[in-house]
C-alpha positions as CSV (number, residue, x, y, z in Angstrom):
1,M,-37.7,118.7,-20.5
2,L,-35.7,121.6,-22.0
3,A,-37.4,123.3,-24.9
4,P,-35.2,124.0,-28.0
5,G,-32.8,126.8,-27.2
6,E,-33.1,126.5,-23.4
7,T,-30.2,126.1,-21.1
8,L,-30.1,124.2,-17.8
9,L,-27.6,125.6,-15.3
10,A,-26.8,123.7,-12.1
11,V,-24.4,124.8,-9.4
12,S,-23.1,123.4,-6.2
13,D,-23.3,125.0,-2.8
14,G,-19.8,126.3,-3.3
15,V,-21.3,128.8,-5.8
16,L,-24.2,129.6,-3.4
17,D,-21.8,130.1,-0.5
18,A,-19.8,132.7,-2.4
19,F,-22.7,135.2,-2.3
20,P,-24.6,136.7,0.7
21,T,-27.8,134.9,-0.2
22,A,-28.8,132.0,-2.5
23,E,-31.1,134.4,-4.4
24,E,-28.1,136.7,-5.2
25,A,-26.0,133.7,-6.3
26,L,-28.8,132.4,-8.6
27,A,-29.4,135.9,-10.0
28,A,-25.7,136.4,-10.8
29,A,-25.5,132.9,-12.4
30,R,-28.7,133.6,-14.4
31,A,-27.3,137.0,-15.6
32,L,-24.0,135.4,-16.7
33,A,-25.8,132.6,-18.5
34,A,-27.9,135.1,-20.4
35,Q,-24.7,136.6,-21.9
36,S,-23.8,133.5,-24.0
37,P,-25.7,130.6,-25.6
38,D,-22.6,128.4,-25.3
39,P,-22.6,126.0,-22.2
40,S,-18.8,125.9,-21.9
41,T,-18.6,129.7,-21.9
42,I,-21.4,129.9,-19.2
43,V,-19.5,127.5,-17.0
44,E,-16.3,129.5,-17.5
45,M,-18.0,132.8,-16.7
46,V,-19.7,131.5,-13.6
47,T,-16.6,129.8,-12.3
48,E,-14.4,132.9,-12.8
49,R,-17.0,135.1,-11.1
50,V,-17.1,132.8,-8.0
51,K,-13.3,132.6,-7.9
52,E,-13.2,136.4,-7.7
53,L,-15.4,136.2,-4.6
54,T,-14.0,133.2,-2.7
55,T,-11.2,130.7,-2.5
56,S,-13.5,127.8,-1.8
57,D,-12.4,124.6,-3.5
58,D,-16.0,123.3,-3.5
59,L,-17.2,124.5,-6.8
60,T,-19.3,122.7,-9.5
61,V,-21.0,124.3,-12.4
62,L,-22.9,122.4,-15.1
63,A,-24.6,123.9,-18.1
64,V,-26.6,121.9,-20.7
65,R,-28.2,123.4,-23.7
66,R,-30.8,121.9,-26.0
67,E,-30.0,122.8,-29.6
68,T,-32.8,124.5,-31.6
69,T,-32.5,122.0,-34.5
């Protein structure tokens, strides 16, 4: 269960494949997610970053945030 204010970020292997290692992909996604509390913005930022690195058409990014109230 997400605690109030937490965000769940899920990505497909298309995101993971855009980076040299899965750890680097997750670190990049985590860093981008930390820049905004808005799930839509997080999805856009991660998608744009991956599109800069690859032309893969297999790309899924999902962000869900539990509100604090």
